[in-house]
PLY file of the C-alpha trace (Angstrom):
ply
format ascii 1.0
element vertex 292
property float x
property float y
property float z
element edge 291
property int vertex1
property int vertex2
end_header
-20.43 43.06 46.71
-19.53 45.04 49.48
-18.18 43.86 52.94
-19.08 45.36 56.13
-16.08 43.85 58.03
-13.37 41.15 57.91
-15.66 38.75 59.47
-18.08 39.05 56.41
-15.13 38.52 54.42
-13.93 35.49 56.05
-17.19 33.88 55.83
-17.53 34.54 52.14
-13.85 33.13 51.62
-14.85 29.77 53.29
-17.53 29.29 50.57
-14.64 28.81 48.31
-13.56 30.21 44.80
-15.92 29.17 42.01
-13.36 27.88 39.71
-10.14 26.11 39.48
-7.63 26.39 36.64
-4.60 24.08 36.47
-1.07 25.70 36.62
0.09 25.04 33.19
-1.46 28.18 31.81
0.98 30.43 30.21
1.85 33.70 32.24
1.96 36.64 29.99
4.67 38.68 31.97
4.67 41.53 29.13
1.01 42.40 30.00
-0.03 45.53 31.63
-3.14 45.07 33.51
-5.56 47.97 34.75
-7.45 47.11 38.03
-9.93 49.47 39.83
-10.17 49.65 43.37
-13.50 48.93 44.61
-13.07 48.34 48.48
-10.30 48.38 50.94
-11.49 46.23 54.40
-9.46 46.70 57.56
-7.99 43.21 59.07
-5.51 44.25 61.63
-4.03 47.51 62.81
-1.92 47.42 59.76
-3.23 45.08 57.40
-5.94 45.59 54.46
-7.79 43.75 52.02
-7.61 45.54 48.94
-10.30 44.41 46.46
-9.90 45.36 43.02
-12.33 44.81 39.87
-10.84 43.42 36.34
-12.48 44.02 33.22
-14.27 41.10 31.34
-11.37 40.72 28.49
-8.69 40.61 31.35
-10.37 37.15 32.87
-7.39 35.26 31.52
-4.84 37.18 33.72
-6.85 36.66 37.17
-8.88 33.63 36.84
-5.71 31.45 36.88
-3.87 28.93 39.02
-3.46 28.78 42.81
0.07 30.54 43.36
-0.27 33.16 40.78
1.36 36.71 41.66
1.54 40.27 40.37
3.95 43.23 40.22
2.35 46.45 41.32
4.01 49.69 40.32
3.94 53.05 41.78
5.71 56.14 43.10
6.76 56.94 46.87
6.15 60.05 48.74
8.41 62.80 49.22
10.76 61.75 51.85
11.18 63.43 55.23
15.02 64.15 54.60
15.73 64.81 51.15
17.75 62.05 49.06
17.07 59.72 51.90
14.52 57.16 52.72
14.19 55.79 56.10
17.82 57.00 56.69
19.08 55.15 53.40
20.16 57.07 50.35
17.95 57.09 47.45
18.01 58.14 43.87
15.82 60.98 42.31
13.86 58.46 40.62
10.64 57.82 42.61
9.20 54.62 40.86
8.82 51.60 42.95
7.57 47.91 42.51
6.47 44.99 44.51
5.00 41.71 43.90
1.83 40.75 45.79
-0.26 37.33 45.60
-4.03 37.49 45.68
-5.57 35.42 48.43
-9.17 35.21 46.48
-10.50 35.50 43.13
-14.10 36.27 43.01
-14.84 35.12 39.44
-18.54 35.80 39.19
-18.11 39.49 40.08
-14.52 39.85 38.21
-12.98 40.77 41.69
-9.26 39.89 43.08
-8.53 40.56 46.59
-5.10 41.16 47.74
-3.94 41.22 51.43
-1.45 43.98 52.07
0.40 45.35 55.34
0.75 49.17 55.44
3.97 50.29 56.50
3.09 53.91 57.76
5.83 56.13 59.24
6.98 55.80 62.73
9.87 56.58 65.01
12.03 53.99 63.48
11.13 54.22 59.98
10.11 58.02 59.56
9.38 57.41 55.97
7.28 54.05 56.08
6.99 51.63 53.22
7.61 53.29 49.70
5.01 51.45 47.65
2.24 50.71 50.67
2.08 54.47 51.61
1.14 54.81 47.71
-1.37 52.24 48.06
-2.73 53.26 51.21
-3.68 56.81 49.61
-5.04 55.18 46.48
-8.63 56.52 46.20
-11.65 54.26 46.05
-12.74 53.77 42.19
-9.32 54.78 41.04
-7.05 52.50 38.76
-3.71 51.04 38.96
-1.47 48.98 36.59
-0.06 45.51 37.51
1.73 42.98 35.85
1.36 39.32 35.62
4.79 37.59 37.21
6.42 34.45 36.60
5.44 32.07 39.95
8.01 30.45 42.16
5.55 27.66 42.83
3.05 25.65 40.50
0.78 23.14 41.79
0.89 20.69 38.56
-1.18 17.70 40.24
-2.45 17.02 43.66
0.31 15.43 44.78
3.24 17.20 42.55
4.30 20.58 43.11
6.94 22.63 41.11
9.26 25.02 43.17
11.53 26.89 41.40
12.89 24.49 38.67
12.36 21.66 41.07
9.37 19.11 40.33
8.45 17.32 43.57
6.01 14.60 44.55
4.68 14.83 48.06
1.99 13.67 50.64
2.89 16.00 53.36
3.04 19.94 52.86
4.53 21.97 55.57
4.03 25.81 55.35
5.82 28.11 57.73
4.71 31.60 57.43
5.50 35.09 58.80
2.88 37.86 58.49
1.84 38.63 55.14
3.85 35.81 53.99
0.87 33.66 54.40
-0.57 35.06 51.11
0.86 32.88 48.65
-0.86 29.89 50.48
-4.23 31.04 51.04
-5.93 30.18 48.00
-4.45 26.52 48.32
-5.39 26.24 51.91
-9.13 27.48 50.99
-9.28 25.00 48.03
-10.74 21.58 48.87
-7.64 19.25 49.87
-7.09 15.91 48.60
-7.32 13.18 51.08
-3.95 11.95 49.76
-2.33 15.22 51.21
-1.82 16.39 54.70
-1.06 20.00 55.47
0.60 21.48 58.31
0.76 25.38 58.79
2.90 27.21 61.17
1.77 30.97 61.06
3.82 33.30 63.06
2.97 36.98 63.85
4.00 39.50 66.32
0.93 39.84 68.27
-2.57 38.10 68.59
-4.12 41.14 66.76
-2.11 40.70 63.59
-2.96 37.21 63.03
-5.18 37.97 59.85
-7.38 35.43 58.37
-7.58 33.57 61.81
-11.09 32.79 61.57
-10.58 31.33 58.08
-7.71 29.36 59.04
-9.12 27.79 62.48
-12.21 26.72 60.24
-9.71 25.10 57.66
-8.07 23.36 60.66
-11.16 21.57 61.44
-10.42 19.37 58.34
-9.16 16.01 59.06
-5.97 16.23 56.85
-5.10 19.93 57.99
-3.53 21.29 61.00
-2.83 25.03 61.83
-0.59 26.40 64.56
-0.22 29.86 65.43
3.00 31.74 67.13
2.97 35.41 68.87
6.61 36.22 68.74
6.13 39.40 70.53
3.01 39.40 72.57
2.59 38.67 76.27
1.25 35.40 77.44
-2.42 35.43 77.15
-5.20 32.91 78.07
-5.25 31.47 74.48
-3.91 27.75 74.59
-4.15 27.57 70.76
-1.19 29.92 70.34
2.36 29.57 71.19
4.33 32.66 72.55
8.09 33.80 72.03
10.60 33.15 69.26
10.25 30.23 67.01
12.51 27.34 68.08
13.02 23.62 67.28
10.34 22.49 69.72
7.78 24.50 67.78
8.93 23.17 64.43
9.09 19.64 65.82
5.43 19.97 67.29
3.83 21.71 64.04
5.44 20.07 61.44
6.07 16.68 59.97
9.54 15.58 59.05
9.41 12.65 56.34
10.67 11.96 53.06
7.30 12.57 51.53
7.23 16.00 52.84
7.91 19.39 51.13
8.64 22.34 53.44
7.71 26.01 51.92
8.85 29.02 54.17
7.62 32.63 53.41
7.88 35.77 55.46
10.21 38.48 56.75
13.90 37.85 55.81
15.16 37.34 59.37
12.26 34.95 60.07
13.21 33.06 57.11
16.87 32.79 57.81
16.40 31.61 61.22
13.60 29.08 60.30
15.75 27.48 57.71
18.70 27.22 60.02
16.38 25.32 62.59
15.26 22.88 59.96
18.39 22.24 58.66
19.44 21.46 62.34
16.49 19.16 62.56
17.48 17.50 59.09
14.49 18.57 57.25
14.72 17.66 53.61
13.25 19.26 50.73
13.05 22.96 52.22
12.37 25.99 50.31
12.13 29.64 50.86
9.91 31.31 48.53
0 1
1 2
2 3
3 4
4 5
5 6
6 7
7 8
8 9
9 10
10 11
11 12
12 13
13 14
14 15
15 16
16 17
17 18
18 19
19 20
20 21
21 22
22 23
23 24
24 25
25 26
26 27
27 28
28 29
29 30
30 31
31 32
32 33
33 34
34 35
35 36
36 37
37 38
38 39
39 40
40 41
41 42
42 43
43 44
44 45
45 46
46 47
47 48
48 49
49 50
50 51
51 52
52 53
53 54
54 55
55 56
56 57
57 58
58 59
59 60
60 61
61 62
62 63
63 64
64 65
65 66
66 67
67 68
68 69
69 70
70 71
71 72
72 73
73 74
74 75
75 76
76 77
77 78
78 79
79 80
80 81
81 82
82 83
83 84
84 85
85 86
86 87
87 88
88 89
89 90
90 91
91 92
92 93
93 94
94 95
95 96
96 97
97 98
98 99
99 100
100 101
101 102
102 103
103 104
104 105
105 106
106 107
107 108
108 109
109 110
110 111
111 112
112 113
113 114
114 115
115 116
116 117
117 118
118 119
119 120
120 121
121 122
122 123
123 124
124 125
125 126
126 127
127 128
128 129
129 130
130 131
131 132
132 133
133 134
134 135
135 136
136 137
137 138
138 139
139 140
140 141
141 142
142 143
143 144
144 145
145 146
146 147
147 148
148 149
149 150
150 151
151 152
152 153
153 154
154 155
155 156
156 157
157 158
158 159
159 160
160 161
161 162
162 163
163 164
164 165
165 166
166 167
167 168
168 169
169 170
170 171
171 172
172 173
173 174
174 175
175 176
176 177
177 178
178 179
179 180
180 181
181 182
182 183
183 184
184 185
185 186
186 187
187 188
188 189
189 190
190 191
191 192
192 193
193 194
194 195
195 196
196 197
197 198
198 199
199 200
200 201
201 202
202 203
203 204
204 205
205 206
206 207
207 208
208 209
209 210
210 211
211 212
212 213
213 214
214 215
215 216
216 217
217 218
218 219
219 220
220 221
221 222
222 223
223 224
224 225
225 226
226 227
227 228
228 229
229 230
230 231
231 232
232 233
233 234
234 235
235 236
236 237
237 238
238 239
239 240
240 241
241 242
242 243
243 244
244 245
245 246
246 247
247 248
248 249
249 250
250 251
251 252
252 253
253 254
254 255
255 256
256 257
257 258
258 259
259 260
260 261
261 262
262 263
263 264
264 265
265 266
266 267
267 268
268 269
269 270
270 271
271 272
272 273
273 274
274 275
275 276
276 277
277 278
278 279
279 280
280 281
281 282
282 283
283 284
284 285
285 286
286 287
287 288
288 289
289 290
290 291
């Protein structure tokens, strides 16, 4: 299955995955699984959907629970200054690894979709991203090895979630995501939601054009029990009333999230954003808040 553009991709996602697997499936973290890159779809100036094919005997590793994620391994490029990467000292070892979470699993076609931001060289970071530059140059129909990784989040039942070692009952799920920090939550958001659970998503990006999956998220927001709020932190104010502009503050959090004893709040994104949001949530006396 080939997609002409991001809009085709989003329409496909809204049809939903063709399966559901509970989160108690054991994860084989020792496995090394070969994926073949079949397509790369541009979503924004810096984000791409990497669509990989897995083999029939590898179904068990990918047709799994909603919060599964995987360790990608590669080798980074020759740095612009020997012995340094973006001004930081590095060793001679060029191996690098990063964890990514699939946003969609196409079971009938054995395809797994990963949303990945590519960090290309620029004036501030002359070498760009170590692994993403490697992935950016990965040819179509070439292969890469990935490794299933122990998840930080498991949906045990429709109203019970395990975050790290904490098993939590909830009727409200608050999500604060920055940039590609949305990826751990996409499959959950796309899945049909129980009427017993309300979901509040605050999605933060630097600019409007960097809001990936927006058509999907806005369609999901039409559900009775789901609210989606967008924030553009660095963009100039534009005629889009569905977006807040500027740095996240307590007012935005109070407007978009629900603070109750039945709520669990998950935060994922760049380290600086997560620290800032966690501090604000603490000031507003939100309980059961976790950075993942």
